[in-house]
Legacy VTK file of the C-alpha trace (Angstrom):
# vtk DataFile Version 3.0
C-alpha trace
ASCII
DATASET POLYDATA
POINTS 122 float
24.684 17.182 -30.127
22.516 20.034 -28.835
21.558 20.177 -25.156
17.833 19.554 -25.768
18.576 16.618 -28.064
21.005 15.193 -25.522
18.360 15.509 -22.806
15.714 13.700 -24.870
18.169 10.961 -25.755
19.092 10.554 -22.083
15.457 10.355 -20.993
14.715 7.699 -23.620
17.703 5.699 -22.406
16.561 6.085 -18.787
13.042 4.839 -19.624
14.501 1.785 -21.379
16.824 1.158 -18.421
13.917 1.310 -15.957
11.694 -0.948 -18.088
14.527 -3.483 -18.268
14.620 -3.433 -14.444
10.896 -4.187 -14.256
9.545 -0.668 -13.762
6.292 0.413 -15.412
6.466 3.911 -16.876
3.331 5.890 -15.989
4.261 9.129 -17.755
7.139 11.282 -18.916
7.734 15.026 -18.730
4.854 15.666 -16.325
4.510 19.379 -15.621
3.221 21.318 -12.654
3.691 25.086 -12.701
7.451 25.685 -13.164
8.459 22.094 -12.422
8.760 19.069 -14.641
9.222 15.472 -13.565
11.161 13.627 -16.245
9.782 10.147 -15.524
7.089 8.847 -13.201
7.193 5.076 -12.855
6.132 2.154 -10.683
8.951 0.102 -9.233
8.566 -3.682 -9.170
7.397 -3.404 -5.523
4.664 -0.904 -6.641
6.442 2.130 -5.124
5.697 5.296 -7.078
9.041 6.678 -8.300
9.703 10.234 -9.437
12.850 10.209 -11.566
15.036 13.165 -12.456
17.300 12.393 -15.427
20.519 14.376 -15.798
22.452 13.851 -19.016
25.782 15.417 -19.941
28.231 15.020 -22.791
31.122 15.251 -20.326
31.696 15.199 -16.597
34.492 17.783 -16.840
32.444 20.179 -14.713
31.213 17.563 -12.242
28.889 14.626 -12.302
25.386 15.271 -13.712
23.568 14.355 -10.503
25.206 17.293 -8.688
22.903 19.588 -10.688
19.945 18.417 -8.566
20.259 21.154 -5.970
17.885 22.133 -3.157
15.895 24.441 -5.457
15.367 21.602 -7.957
14.423 19.206 -5.152
11.790 21.654 -3.893
10.307 21.972 -7.395
10.271 18.176 -7.797
8.619 17.735 -4.399
5.878 20.255 -5.246
5.217 18.609 -8.604
5.189 15.138 -7.029
2.689 16.284 -4.383
0.430 17.653 -7.135
0.721 14.405 -9.107
-0.094 12.279 -6.055
-3.056 14.512 -5.223
-4.358 14.356 -8.806
-4.083 10.556 -8.813
-5.181 9.980 -5.202
-1.859 8.259 -4.440
-1.510 7.667 -0.698
1.200 5.051 -0.322
4.923 4.560 -0.880
6.875 6.926 -3.117
10.482 7.984 -3.594
12.728 10.269 -5.616
15.482 8.804 -7.815
18.129 10.322 -10.059
19.471 8.737 -13.207
22.803 10.234 -14.208
24.117 9.698 -17.739
27.412 10.772 -19.269
27.759 10.115 -23.014
31.106 8.844 -24.241
32.525 8.588 -27.747
30.899 6.354 -30.360
27.515 6.127 -28.630
28.882 4.685 -25.398
27.574 6.019 -22.099
27.923 5.664 -18.360
24.587 5.432 -16.493
24.102 5.468 -12.739
20.777 5.007 -10.954
20.542 6.562 -7.490
17.494 5.384 -5.581
15.700 7.273 -2.796
18.010 10.294 -2.980
15.983 12.712 -0.861
12.750 13.114 1.042
10.693 16.330 0.787
11.411 18.708 3.621
14.644 16.905 4.560
17.144 18.835 2.401
LINES 1 123
122 0 1 2 3 4 5 6 7 8 9 10 11 12 13 14 15 16 17 18 19 20 21 22 23 24 25 26 27 28 29 30 31 32 33 34 35 36 37 38 39 40 41 42 43 44 45 46 47 48 49 50 51 52 53 54 55 56 57 58 59 60 61 62 63 64 65 66 67 68 69 70 71 72 73 74 75 76 77 78 79 80 81 82 83 84 85 86 87 88 89 90 91 92 93 94 95 96 97 98 99 100 101 102 103 104 105 106 107 108 109 110 111 112 113 114 115 116 117 118 119 120 121
């Protein structure tokens, strides 16, 4: 499976996972300059959640979530600020990571990390 295809498949799985947990998906693949937020959703408590999805075919080189480095966090924070400004959002928000490793025969291992960083604190 090609990297782009794997990424799209992972994002679709992440959206389904979040919906099953009671989240409402507002948008996917929202872009601001050089940054893209994979999923923007509302948690059941109405918190605005910016979700970075990392999907890999193996964890031989480390877990997928490790790829969310300080540079990526800064890009996500800038994009989230632009989104909140564009939508006049002035209340609770957080940044989550969904990490997916595909296994053989369509099996996968998914982990959802909530509230993984706060802008300016990394």
